[in-house]
A tleap script that builds the chain and sets N, CA, C and O, in Angstrom:
source leaprc.protein.ff14SB
mol = sequence {
  NMET ILE VAL GLN ASN ALA SER ILE ASP GLY
  THR THR ASP ILE SER PHE THR ILE HIE GLU
  ASP GLU LEU GLU ASN ALA ARG THR ILE LEU
  MET PRO VAL LEU GLY GLU LEU GLY ALA LYS
  ARG LEU ASN THR ALA ARG SER LEU ALA LYS
  LEU SER VAL VAL GLY ILE GLY MET ARG SER
  HIE SER GLY VAL ALA ALA ARG MET PHE GLU
  CYS LEU GLY ARG ALA GLY ILE ASN ILE GLN
  MET VAL SER THR SER GLU ILE LYS ILE GLY
  VAL ILE ILE ASP GLU THR GLN ALA GLU ARG
  ALA ALA ARG LEU ILE HIE ALA GLU PHE GLY
  LEU GLY ARG LEU LEU PRO ALA THR ALA ALA
  THR GLN PRO LEU CALA
}
set mol.1.N position { -7.070 -0.245 1.485 }
set mol.1.CA position { -6.361 0.966 1.821 }
set mol.1.C position { -7.016 2.108 1.057 }
set mol.1.O position { -7.256 1.993 -0.144 }
set mol.2.N position { -7.303 3.198 1.736 }
set mol.2.CA position { -7.850 4.398 1.114 }
set mol.2.C position { -6.984 5.569 1.547 }
set mol.2.O position { -6.731 5.760 2.737 }
set mol.3.N position { -6.527 6.357 0.566 }
set mol.3.CA position { -5.692 7.516 0.848 }
set mol.3.C position { -6.268 8.712 0.108 }
set mol.3.O position { -6.548 8.625 -1.088 }
set mol.4.N position { -6.449 9.822 0.804 }
set mol.4.CA position { -6.945 11.054 0.201 }
set mol.4.C position { -5.905 12.142 0.431 }
set mol.4.O position { -5.357 12.276 1.525 }
set mol.5.N position { -5.640 12.919 -0.624 }
set mol.5.CA position { -4.721 14.042 -0.459 }
set mol.5.C position { -5.116 15.176 -1.389 }
set mol.5.O position { -5.745 14.953 -2.424 }
set mol.6.N position { -4.747 16.382 -1.017 }
set mol.6.CA position { -5.021 17.559 -1.834 }
set mol.6.C position { -3.903 17.717 -2.853 }
set mol.6.O position { -2.723 17.643 -2.509 }
set mol.7.N position { -4.275 17.933 -4.093 }
set mol.7.CA position { -3.284 18.121 -5.150 }
set mol.7.C position { -2.838 19.562 -5.213 }
set mol.7.O position { -3.414 20.433 -4.561 }
set mol.8.N position { -1.822 19.804 -5.991 }
set mol.8.CA position { -1.294 21.153 -6.166 }
set mol.8.C position { -2.331 22.072 -6.794 }
set mol.8.O position { -2.391 23.253 -6.451 }
set mol.9.N position { -3.156 21.550 -7.716 }
set mol.9.CA position { -4.136 22.386 -8.410 }
set mol.9.C position { -5.435 22.570 -7.638 }
set mol.9.O position { -6.403 23.097 -8.186 }
set mol.10.N position { -5.476 22.146 -6.376 }
set mol.10.CA position { -6.646 22.351 -5.537 }
set mol.10.C position { -7.695 21.260 -5.619 }
set mol.10.O position { -8.716 21.342 -4.936 }
set mol.11.N position { -7.479 20.264 -6.416 }
set mol.11.CA position { -8.416 19.151 -6.471 }
set mol.11.C position { -8.005 18.114 -5.438 }
set mol.11.O position { -6.902 18.163 -4.894 }
set mol.12.N position { -8.895 17.187 -5.179 }
set mol.12.CA position { -8.611 16.135 -4.217 }
set mol.12.C position { -8.402 14.825 -4.951 }
set mol.12.O position { -9.216 14.435 -5.788 }
set mol.13.N position { -7.326 14.159 -4.642 }
set mol.13.CA position { -7.063 12.827 -5.186 }
set mol.13.C position { -7.479 11.800 -4.145 }
set mol.13.O position { -7.144 11.916 -2.966 }
set mol.14.N position { -8.210 10.801 -4.596 }
set mol.14.CA position { -8.571 9.686 -3.727 }
set mol.14.C position { -8.021 8.420 -4.369 }
set mol.14.O position { -8.356 8.095 -5.508 }
set mol.15.N position { -7.191 7.720 -3.642 }
set mol.15.CA position { -6.614 6.471 -4.118 }
set mol.15.C position { -7.095 5.352 -3.203 }
set mol.15.O position { -7.169 5.527 -1.986 }
set mol.16.N position { -7.418 4.218 -3.782 }
set mol.16.CA position { -7.819 3.086 -2.968 }
set mol.16.C position { -7.381 1.802 -3.648 }
set mol.16.O position { -7.142 1.763 -4.855 }
set mol.17.N position { -7.284 0.767 -2.855 }
set mol.17.CA position { -6.858 -0.521 -3.376 }
set mol.17.C position { -8.016 -1.508 -3.329 }
set mol.17.O position { -8.862 -1.476 -2.435 }
set mol.18.N position { -8.017 -2.373 -4.315 }
set mol.18.CA position { -8.950 -3.482 -4.368 }
set mol.18.C position { -8.179 -4.676 -4.917 }
set mol.18.O position { -7.092 -4.519 -5.472 }
set mol.19.N position { -8.732 -5.838 -4.763 }
set mol.19.CA position { -8.082 -7.014 -5.329 }
set mol.19.C position { -8.132 -6.909 -6.852 }
set mol.19.O position { -9.116 -6.425 -7.411 }
set mol.20.N position { -7.098 -7.351 -7.503 }
set mol.20.CA position { -6.989 -7.235 -8.961 }
set mol.20.C position { -8.164 -7.893 -9.681 }
set mol.20.O position { -8.557 -7.439 -10.755 }
set mol.21.N position { -8.726 -8.947 -9.110 }
set mol.21.CA position { -9.869 -9.621 -9.721 }
set mol.21.C position { -11.097 -8.721 -9.814 }
set mol.21.O position { -11.986 -8.980 -10.625 }
set mol.22.N position { -11.163 -7.668 -8.999 }
set mol.22.CA position { -12.315 -6.764 -8.968 }
set mol.22.C position { -12.117 -5.494 -9.788 }
set mol.22.O position { -13.006 -4.643 -9.821 }
set mol.23.N position { -10.968 -5.348 -10.451 }
set mol.23.CA position { -10.656 -4.101 -11.146 }
set mol.23.C position { -11.664 -3.766 -12.235 }
set mol.23.O position { -12.157 -2.639 -12.278 }
set mol.24.N position { -11.981 -4.694 -13.104 }
set mol.24.CA position { -12.909 -4.392 -14.203 }
set mol.24.C position { -14.304 -4.063 -13.679 }
set mol.24.O position { -14.971 -3.174 -14.208 }
set mol.25.N position { -14.748 -4.770 -12.649 }
set mol.25.CA position { -16.044 -4.482 -12.051 }
set mol.25.C position { -16.057 -3.073 -11.454 }
set mol.25.O position { -17.023 -2.332 -11.635 }
set mol.26.N position { -15.006 -2.708 -10.757 }
set mol.26.CA position { -14.913 -1.371 -10.167 }
set mol.26.C position { -14.900 -0.297 -11.251 }
set mol.26.O position { -15.545 0.740 -11.100 }
set mol.27.N position { -14.181 -0.531 -12.327 }
set mol.27.CA position { -14.127 0.430 -13.426 }
set mol.27.C position { -15.530 0.620 -14.026 }
set mol.27.O position { -15.936 1.745 -14.314 }
set mol.28.N position { -16.252 -0.469 -14.208 }
set mol.28.CA position { -17.602 -0.412 -14.760 }
set mol.28.C position { -18.530 0.412 -13.866 }
set mol.28.O position { -19.368 1.165 -14.363 }
set mol.29.N position { -18.381 0.268 -12.571 }
set mol.29.CA position { -19.218 1.015 -11.625 }
set mol.29.C position { -18.809 2.482 -11.547 }
set mol.29.O position { -19.671 3.359 -11.479 }
set mol.30.N position { -17.511 2.761 -11.554 }
set mol.30.CA position { -17.026 4.120 -11.336 }
set mol.30.C position { -17.118 5.034 -12.553 }
set mol.30.O position { -17.380 6.228 -12.400 }
set mol.31.N position { -16.913 4.513 -13.735 }
set mol.31.CA position { -16.885 5.363 -14.930 }
set mol.31.C position { -18.147 6.223 -15.083 }
set mol.31.O position { -18.019 7.413 -15.368 }
set mol.32.N position { -19.351 5.679 -14.908 }
set mol.32.CA position { -20.549 6.502 -15.068 }
set mol.32.C position { -20.699 7.623 -14.022 }
set mol.32.O position { -21.363 8.623 -14.292 }
set mol.33.N position { -20.095 7.468 -12.840 }
set mol.33.CA position { -20.272 8.481 -11.800 }
set mol.33.C position { -19.158 9.529 -11.764 }
set mol.33.O position { -19.219 10.464 -10.966 }
set mol.34.N position { -18.146 9.383 -12.614 }
set mol.34.CA position { -17.045 10.354 -12.604 }
set mol.34.C position { -17.562 11.770 -12.822 }
set mol.34.O position { -17.158 12.695 -12.118 }
set mol.35.N position { -18.448 11.943 -13.788 }
set mol.35.CA position { -18.998 13.270 -14.073 }
set mol.35.C position { -19.775 13.840 -12.905 }
set mol.35.O position { -19.651 15.023 -12.589 }
set mol.36.N position { -20.576 13.005 -12.262 }
set mol.36.CA position { -21.357 13.444 -11.106 }
set mol.36.C position { -20.456 13.936 -9.976 }
set mol.36.O position { -20.809 14.857 -9.239 }
set mol.37.N position { -19.298 13.313 -9.852 }
set mol.37.CA position { -18.354 13.691 -8.796 }
set mol.37.C position { -17.461 14.862 -9.190 }
set mol.37.O position { -16.751 15.411 -8.349 }
set mol.38.N position { -17.493 15.243 -10.453 }
set mol.38.CA position { -16.595 16.285 -10.934 }
set mol.38.C position { -15.174 15.788 -11.109 }
set mol.38.O position { -14.225 16.571 -11.108 }
set mol.39.N position { -15.036 14.481 -11.259 }
set mol.39.CA position { -13.708 13.892 -11.408 }
set mol.39.C position { -13.172 14.124 -12.814 }
set mol.39.O position { -13.929 14.139 -13.785 }
set mol.40.N position { -11.870 14.302 -12.911 }
set mol.40.CA position { -11.227 14.525 -14.207 }
set mol.40.C position { -10.888 13.212 -14.902 }
set mol.40.O position { -10.961 13.121 -16.127 }
set mol.41.N position { -10.520 12.201 -14.132 }
set mol.41.CA position { -10.110 10.929 -14.735 }
set mol.41.C position { -10.071 9.833 -13.675 }
set mol.41.O position { -10.092 10.084 -12.470 }
set mol.42.N position { -10.013 8.613 -14.183 }
set mol.42.CA position { -9.860 7.427 -13.352 }
set mol.42.C position { -8.575 6.743 -13.786 }
set mol.42.O position { -8.467 6.277 -14.920 }
set mol.43.N position { -7.617 6.684 -12.900 }
set mol.43.CA position { -6.353 6.009 -13.176 }
set mol.43.C position { -6.354 4.675 -12.443 }
set mol.43.O position { -6.793 4.584 -11.296 }
set mol.44.N position { -5.860 3.648 -13.115 }
set mol.44.CA position { -5.751 2.344 -12.475 }
set mol.44.C position { -4.344 1.805 -12.682 }
set mol.44.O position { -3.636 2.189 -13.612 }
set mol.45.N position { -3.970 0.916 -11.799 }
set mol.45.CA position { -2.661 0.268 -11.904 }
set mol.45.C position { -2.813 -1.187 -11.492 }
set mol.45.O position { -3.606 -1.520 -10.612 }
set mol.46.N position { -2.058 -2.030 -12.130 }
set mol.46.CA position { -2.056 -3.460 -11.825 }
set mol.46.C position { -0.690 -3.852 -11.266 }
set mol.46.O position { 0.253 -3.062 -11.266 }
set mol.47.N position { -0.615 -5.073 -10.799 }
set mol.47.CA position { 0.647 -5.666 -10.334 }
set mol.47.C position { 1.237 -4.925 -9.145 }
set mol.47.O position { 2.440 -4.667 -9.093 }
set mol.48.N position { 0.380 -4.587 -8.193 }
set mol.48.CA position { 0.806 -3.956 -6.960 }
set mol.48.C position { 0.557 -4.920 -5.814 }
set mol.48.O position { -0.237 -5.853 -5.934 }
set mol.49.N position { 1.238 -4.688 -4.708 }
set mol.49.CA position { 1.046 -5.512 -3.513 }
set mol.49.C position { 1.040 -4.618 -2.287 }
set mol.49.O position { 1.672 -3.562 -2.269 }
set mol.50.N position { 0.319 -5.054 -1.262 }
set mol.50.CA position { 0.293 -4.335 0.008 }
set mol.50.C position { 1.146 -5.103 1.001 }
set mol.50.O position { 0.985 -6.312 1.171 }
set mol.51.N position { 2.049 -4.398 1.652 }
set mol.51.CA position { 2.900 -4.971 2.689 }
set mol.51.C position { 2.632 -4.190 3.973 }
set mol.51.O position { 2.687 -2.960 3.979 }
set mol.52.N position { 2.345 -4.896 5.042 }
set mol.52.CA position { 1.992 -4.230 6.294 }
set mol.52.C position { 2.863 -4.692 7.446 }
set mol.52.O position { 3.297 -5.843 7.500 }
set mol.53.N position { 3.108 -3.774 8.362 }
set mol.53.CA position { 3.718 -4.063 9.649 }
set mol.53.C position { 2.618 -3.802 10.667 }
set mol.53.O position { 2.070 -2.701 10.730 }
set mol.54.N position { 2.299 -4.814 11.460 }
set mol.54.CA position { 1.175 -4.734 12.387 }
set mol.54.C position { 1.627 -5.155 13.774 }
set mol.54.O position { 2.368 -6.126 13.926 }
set mol.55.N position { 1.184 -4.427 14.778 }
set mol.55.CA position { 1.477 -4.834 16.148 }
set mol.55.C position { 1.081 -3.784 17.156 }
set mol.55.O position { 1.284 -2.590 16.934 }
set mol.56.N position { 0.523 -4.220 18.251 }
set mol.56.CA position { 0.091 -3.310 19.302 }
set mol.56.C position { 1.271 -2.570 19.924 }
set mol.56.O position { 1.102 -1.496 20.501 }
set mol.57.N position { 2.472 -3.151 19.802 }
set mol.57.CA position { 3.669 -2.523 20.356 }
set mol.57.C position { 4.044 -1.211 19.689 }
set mol.57.O position { 4.839 -0.441 20.227 }
set mol.58.N position { 3.469 -0.955 18.510 }
set mol.58.CA position { 3.783 0.313 17.833 }
set mol.58.C position { 3.256 1.516 18.601 }
set mol.58.O position { 3.742 2.632 18.414 }
set mol.59.N position { 2.280 1.304 19.453 }
set mol.59.CA position { 1.755 2.405 20.270 }
set mol.59.C position { 2.841 2.998 21.158 }
set mol.59.O position { 2.894 4.209 21.372 }
set mol.60.N position { 3.702 2.130 21.668 }
set mol.60.CA position { 4.705 2.583 22.633 }
set mol.60.C position { 6.119 2.650 22.061 }
set mol.60.O position { 7.033 3.104 22.750 }
set mol.61.N position { 6.323 2.210 20.824 }
set mol.61.CA position { 7.650 2.237 20.213 }
set mol.61.C position { 7.642 3.164 19.003 }
set mol.61.O position { 7.087 2.827 17.957 }
set mol.62.N position { 8.251 4.316 19.152 }
set mol.62.CA position { 8.309 5.252 18.025 }
set mol.62.C position { 9.376 4.801 17.032 }
set mol.62.O position { 10.297 4.066 17.390 }
set mol.63.N position { 9.248 5.239 15.802 }
set mol.63.CA position { 10.263 4.971 14.799 }
set mol.63.C position { 10.034 3.741 13.947 }
set mol.63.O position { 10.865 3.428 13.095 }
set mol.64.N position { 8.929 3.031 14.149 }
set mol.64.CA position { 8.686 1.823 13.360 }
set mol.64.C position { 8.536 2.182 11.882 }
set mol.64.O position { 9.133 1.535 11.021 }
set mol.65.N position { 7.746 3.205 11.591 }
set mol.65.CA position { 7.554 3.614 10.192 }
set mol.65.C position { 8.880 4.032 9.572 }
set mol.65.O position { 9.182 3.651 8.441 }
set mol.66.N position { 9.666 4.803 10.291 }
set mol.66.CA position { 10.956 5.249 9.766 }
set mol.66.C position { 11.850 4.060 9.440 }
set mol.66.O position { 12.489 4.035 8.388 }
set mol.67.N position { 11.901 3.084 10.324 }
set mol.67.CA position { 12.721 1.879 10.060 }
set mol.67.C position { 12.218 1.127 8.837 }
set mol.67.O position { 13.010 0.657 8.020 }
set mol.68.N position { 10.905 1.016 8.713 }
set mol.68.CA position { 10.329 0.322 7.569 }
set mol.68.C position { 10.672 1.048 6.271 }
set mol.68.O position { 11.118 0.427 5.306 }
set mol.69.N position { 10.463 2.360 6.251 }
set mol.69.CA position { 10.738 3.151 5.051 }
set mol.69.C position { 12.222 3.133 4.697 }
set mol.69.O position { 12.577 3.013 3.524 }
set mol.70.N position { 13.087 3.252 5.697 }
set mol.70.CA position { 14.528 3.215 5.456 }
set mol.70.C position { 14.956 1.864 4.905 }
set mol.70.O position { 15.767 1.802 3.981 }
set mol.71.N position { 14.426 0.792 5.457 }
set mol.71.CA position { 14.758 -0.557 5.005 }
set mol.71.C position { 14.384 -0.731 3.537 }
set mol.71.O position { 15.193 -1.204 2.739 }
set mol.72.N position { 13.172 -0.352 3.186 }
set mol.72.CA position { 12.734 -0.480 1.792 }
set mol.72.C position { 13.521 0.456 0.878 }
set mol.72.O position { 13.869 0.085 -0.243 }
set mol.73.N position { 13.799 1.657 1.354 }
set mol.73.CA position { 14.566 2.620 0.560 }
set mol.73.C position { 15.979 2.140 0.264 }
set mol.73.O position { 16.460 2.287 -0.859 }
set mol.74.N position { 16.649 1.567 1.265 }
set mol.74.CA position { 18.002 1.034 1.054 }
set mol.74.C position { 18.002 -0.040 -0.021 }
set mol.74.O position { 18.980 -0.196 -0.752 }
set mol.75.N position { 16.897 -0.782 -0.116 }
set mol.75.CA position { 16.795 -1.872 -1.091 }
set mol.75.C position { 16.297 -1.377 -2.455 }
set mol.75.O position { 16.167 -2.162 -3.394 }
set mol.76.N position { 16.023 -0.082 -2.558 }
set mol.76.CA position { 15.545 0.467 -3.826 }
set mol.76.C position { 14.102 0.101 -4.136 }
set mol.76.O position { 13.696 0.097 -5.298 }
set mol.77.N position { 13.332 -0.207 -3.109 }
set mol.77.CA position { 11.921 -0.568 -3.293 }
set mol.77.C position { 11.082 0.691 -3.116 }
set mol.77.O position { 11.035 1.273 -2.033 }
set mol.78.N position { 10.424 1.100 -4.190 }
set mol.78.CA position { 9.631 2.322 -4.193 }
set mol.78.C position { 8.295 2.112 -3.487 }
set mol.78.O position { 7.583 1.147 -3.767 }
set mol.79.N position { 7.962 3.009 -2.581 }
set mol.79.CA position { 6.671 3.000 -1.893 }
set mol.79.C position { 5.748 3.917 -2.675 }
set mol.79.O position { 6.029 5.105 -2.831 }
set mol.80.N position { 4.642 3.364 -3.167 }
set mol.80.CA position { 3.713 4.138 -3.984 }
set mol.80.C position { 2.582 4.760 -3.175 }
set mol.80.O position { 2.073 5.818 -3.546 }
set mol.81.N position { 2.182 4.128 -2.086 }
set mol.81.CA position { 1.157 4.655 -1.178 }
set mol.81.C position { 1.499 4.224 0.231 }
set mol.81.O position { 2.140 3.195 0.445 }
set mol.82.N position { 1.061 5.028 1.195 }
set mol.82.CA position { 1.273 4.709 2.608 }
set mol.82.C position { -0.031 4.956 3.358 }
set mol.82.O position { -0.732 5.936 3.107 }
set mol.83.N position { -0.338 4.063 4.267 }
set mol.83.CA position { -1.474 4.234 5.165 }
set mol.83.C position { -1.015 3.828 6.558 }
set mol.83.O position { -0.359 2.800 6.729 }
set mol.84.N position { -1.363 4.637 7.549 }
set mol.84.CA position { -0.941 4.323 8.912 }
set mol.84.C position { -2.131 4.377 9.867 }
set mol.84.O position { -3.117 5.074 9.627 }
set mol.85.N position { -2.010 3.642 10.923 }
set mol.85.CA position { -2.943 3.725 12.038 }
set mol.85.C position { -2.118 3.531 13.306 }
set mol.85.O position { -0.890 3.454 13.255 }
set mol.86.N position { -2.786 3.457 14.410 }
set mol.86.CA position { -2.093 3.318 15.687 }
set mol.86.C position { -1.297 2.025 15.784 }
set mol.86.O position { -0.261 1.978 16.448 }
set mol.87.N position { -1.782 0.966 15.118 }
set mol.87.CA position { -1.113 -0.333 15.235 }
set mol.87.C position { -0.730 -0.953 13.890 }
set mol.87.O position { -0.353 -2.124 13.843 }
set mol.88.N position { -0.821 -0.188 12.791 }
set mol.88.CA position { -0.525 -0.760 11.479 }
set mol.88.C position { 0.057 0.296 10.540 }
set mol.88.O position { -0.395 1.441 10.500 }
set mol.89.N position { 1.070 -0.125 9.790 }
set mol.89.CA position { 1.630 0.685 8.706 }
set mol.89.C position { 1.547 -0.176 7.463 }
set mol.89.O position { 2.114 -1.267 7.417 }
set mol.90.N position { 0.843 0.310 6.460 }
set mol.90.CA position { 0.716 -0.420 5.206 }
set mol.90.C position { 1.316 0.385 4.068 }
set mol.90.O position { 1.151 1.604 4.002 }
set mol.91.N position { 2.005 -0.293 3.181 }
set mol.91.CA position { 2.570 0.367 2.005 }
set mol.91.C position { 2.172 -0.408 0.753 }
set mol.91.O position { 1.979 -1.623 0.794 }
set mol.92.N position { 2.055 0.300 -0.338 }
set mol.92.CA position { 1.803 -0.300 -1.639 }
set mol.92.C position { 3.112 -0.250 -2.410 }
set mol.92.O position { 3.736 0.803 -2.537 }
set mol.93.N position { 3.516 -1.405 -2.922 }
set mol.93.CA position { 4.760 -1.535 -3.668 }
set mol.93.C position { 4.493 -2.352 -4.929 }
set mol.93.O position { 3.415 -2.922 -5.094 }
set mol.94.N position { 5.476 -2.401 -5.806 }
set mol.94.CA position { 5.376 -3.226 -7.004 }
set mol.94.C position { 5.310 -4.692 -6.599 }
set mol.94.O position { 6.073 -5.144 -5.745 }
set mol.95.N position { 4.401 -5.425 -7.213 }
set mol.95.CA position { 4.205 -6.828 -6.863 }
set mol.95.C position { 5.470 -7.669 -7.048 }
set mol.95.O position { 5.685 -8.641 -6.325 }
set mol.96.N position { 6.301 -7.292 -8.016 }
set mol.96.CA position { 7.523 -8.067 -8.254 }
set mol.96.C position { 8.513 -7.938 -7.098 }
set mol.96.O position { 9.420 -8.760 -6.969 }
set mol.97.N position { 8.349 -6.925 -6.264 }
set mol.97.CA position { 9.241 -6.700 -5.123 }
set mol.97.C position { 8.664 -7.218 -3.806 }
set mol.97.O position { 9.317 -7.121 -2.767 }
set mol.98.N position { 7.447 -7.766 -3.837 }
set mol.98.CA position { 6.732 -8.096 -2.601 }
set mol.98.C position { 7.447 -9.134 -1.740 }
set mol.98.O position { 7.622 -8.922 -0.540 }
set mol.99.N position { 7.855 -10.232 -2.325 }
set mol.99.CA position { 8.496 -11.277 -1.519 }
set mol.99.C position { 9.815 -10.770 -0.937 }
set mol.99.O position { 10.101 -10.992 0.240 }
set mol.100.N position { 10.605 -10.102 -1.743 }
set mol.100.CA position { 11.888 -9.547 -1.266 }
set mol.100.C position { 11.636 -8.537 -0.144 }
set mol.100.O position { 12.322 -8.555 0.878 }
set mol.101.N position { 10.656 -7.663 -0.337 }
set mol.101.CA position { 10.346 -6.650 0.674 }
set mol.101.C position { 9.911 -7.303 1.983 }
set mol.101.O position { 10.336 -6.876 3.057 }
set mol.102.N position { 9.072 -8.330 1.905 }
set mol.102.CA position { 8.622 -9.020 3.120 }
set mol.102.C position { 9.811 -9.631 3.858 }
set mol.102.O position { 9.892 -9.547 5.083 }
set mol.103.N position { 10.726 -10.243 3.121 }
set mol.103.CA position { 11.914 -10.837 3.751 }
set mol.103.C position { 12.786 -9.765 4.409 }
set mol.103.O position { 13.288 -9.961 5.516 }
set mol.104.N position { 12.962 -8.637 3.727 }
set mol.104.CA position { 13.772 -7.549 4.284 }
set mol.104.C position { 13.150 -6.981 5.558 }
set mol.104.O position { 13.851 -6.724 6.537 }
set mol.105.N position { 11.840 -6.789 5.540 }
set mol.105.CA position { 11.158 -6.246 6.721 }
set mol.105.C position { 11.219 -7.242 7.874 }
set mol.105.O position { 11.414 -6.845 9.022 }
set mol.106.N position { 11.055 -8.517 7.584 }
set mol.106.CA position { 11.187 -9.528 8.631 }
set mol.106.C position { 12.584 -9.479 9.248 }
set mol.106.O position { 12.730 -9.551 10.468 }
set mol.107.N position { 13.596 -9.359 8.412 }
set mol.107.CA position { 14.966 -9.280 8.920 }
set mol.107.C position { 15.181 -7.995 9.712 }
set mol.107.O position { 15.814 -8.019 10.768 }
set mol.108.N position { 14.663 -6.881 9.220 }
set mol.108.CA position { 14.831 -5.578 9.880 }
set mol.108.C position { 14.280 -5.594 11.306 }
set mol.108.O position { 14.881 -5.026 12.218 }
set mol.109.N position { 13.142 -6.244 11.486 }
set mol.109.CA position { 12.503 -6.258 12.794 }
set mol.109.C position { 12.794 -7.531 13.588 }
set mol.109.O position { 12.190 -7.763 14.635 }
set mol.110.N position { 13.720 -8.355 13.089 }
set mol.110.CA position { 14.146 -9.534 13.822 }
set mol.110.C position { 13.055 -10.569 14.010 }
set mol.110.O position { 12.998 -11.247 15.035 }
set mol.111.N position { 12.208 -10.685 13.034 }
set mol.111.CA position { 11.139 -11.677 13.121 }
set mol.111.C position { 11.684 -13.027 12.702 }
set mol.111.O position { 12.436 -13.121 11.733 }
set mol.112.N position { 11.322 -14.044 13.403 }
set mol.112.CA position { 11.867 -15.377 13.155 }
set mol.112.C position { 11.411 -16.014 11.864 }
set mol.112.O position { 12.041 -15.835 10.822 }
set mol.113.N position { 10.351 -16.737 11.921 }
set mol.113.CA position { 9.877 -17.530 10.805 }
set mol.113.C position { 9.161 -16.651 9.783 }
set mol.113.O position { 8.254 -15.900 10.142 }
set mol.114.N position { 9.554 -16.737 8.533 }
set mol.114.CA position { 8.932 -15.967 7.457 }
set mol.114.C position { 7.753 -16.740 6.895 }
set mol.114.O position { 7.872 -17.924 6.579 }
set mol.115.N position { 6.630 -16.078 6.772 }
set mol.115.CA position { 5.461 -16.684 6.152 }
set mol.115.C position { 5.684 -16.802 4.657 }
set mol.115.O position { 6.474 -16.043 4.096 }
set mol.116.N position { 5.010 -17.733 3.996 }
set mol.116.CA position { 5.106 -17.790 2.524 }
set mol.116.C position { 4.667 -16.453 1.929 }
set mol.116.O position { 3.842 -15.751 2.515 }
set mol.117.N position { 5.211 -16.105 0.781 }
set mol.117.CA position { 4.909 -14.809 0.158 }
set mol.117.C position { 3.420 -14.608 -0.030 }
set mol.117.O position { 2.941 -13.481 0.095 }
set mol.118.N position { 2.679 -15.644 -0.322 }
set mol.118.CA position { 1.240 -15.489 -0.541 }
set mol.118.C position { 0.517 -15.092 0.726 }
set mol.118.O position { -0.532 -14.453 0.653 }
set mol.119.N position { 1.041 -15.447 1.885 }
set mol.119.CA position { 0.399 -15.061 3.137 }
set mol.119.C position { 0.879 -13.703 3.621 }
set mol.119.O position { 0.156 -13.019 4.346 }
set mol.120.N position { 2.075 -13.301 3.239 }
set mol.120.CA position { 2.643 -12.055 3.717 }
set mol.120.C position { 2.257 -10.863 2.861 }
set mol.120.O position { 2.344 -9.727 3.325 }
set mol.121.N position { 1.840 -11.086 1.642 }
set mol.121.CA position { 1.512 -10.002 0.736 }
set mol.121.C position { 0.177 -10.288 0.066 }
set mol.121.O position { -0.264 -11.435 -0.015 }
set mol.122.N position { -0.453 -9.231 -0.410 }
set mol.122.CA position { -1.729 -9.384 -1.091 }
set mol.122.C position { -1.656 -8.679 -2.439 }
set mol.122.O position { -1.428 -7.469 -2.459 }
set mol.123.N position { -1.838 -9.368 -3.575 }
set mol.123.CA position { -1.844 -8.691 -4.872 }
set mol.123.C position { -3.033 -7.737 -4.960 }
set mol.123.O position { -4.139 -8.070 -4.534 }
set mol.124.N position { -2.801 -6.576 -5.504 }
set mol.124.CA position { -3.833 -5.558 -5.625 }
set mol.124.C position { -3.920 -5.047 -7.048 }
set mol.124.O position { -3.011 -5.256 -7.852 }
set mol.125.N position { -5.005 -4.385 -7.351 }
set mol.125.CA position { -5.155 -3.749 -8.654 }
set mol.125.C position { -4.528 -2.383 -8.619 }
set mol.125.O position { -4.543 -1.671 -9.623 }
savepdb mol mol.pdb
quit
């Protein structure tokens, strides 16, 4: 997941996810180029998970993102990043909430069989 947004101070923030196993390698590669890019700092976070709703039916059914966000919000699950496409909505949440969030989303959309948490979520750095 890659998300870019303009900050209040006119700089651009770029956030991206990688597997937690690659965090130290990424830090080693990125630190030397921060100056070249004019970057102020490199922030990292651990213990995050990506939860996605995927389906071609989202093209013709509006409101999927709203239902997903409302479902997670009612449960007090904070969404830290969002990425959308025509057929996929992905959110970054705290890893400790991943299994619960997957179960809630499955229930919200009336999905039958729940996949094991390891298949439904991906730990990220």
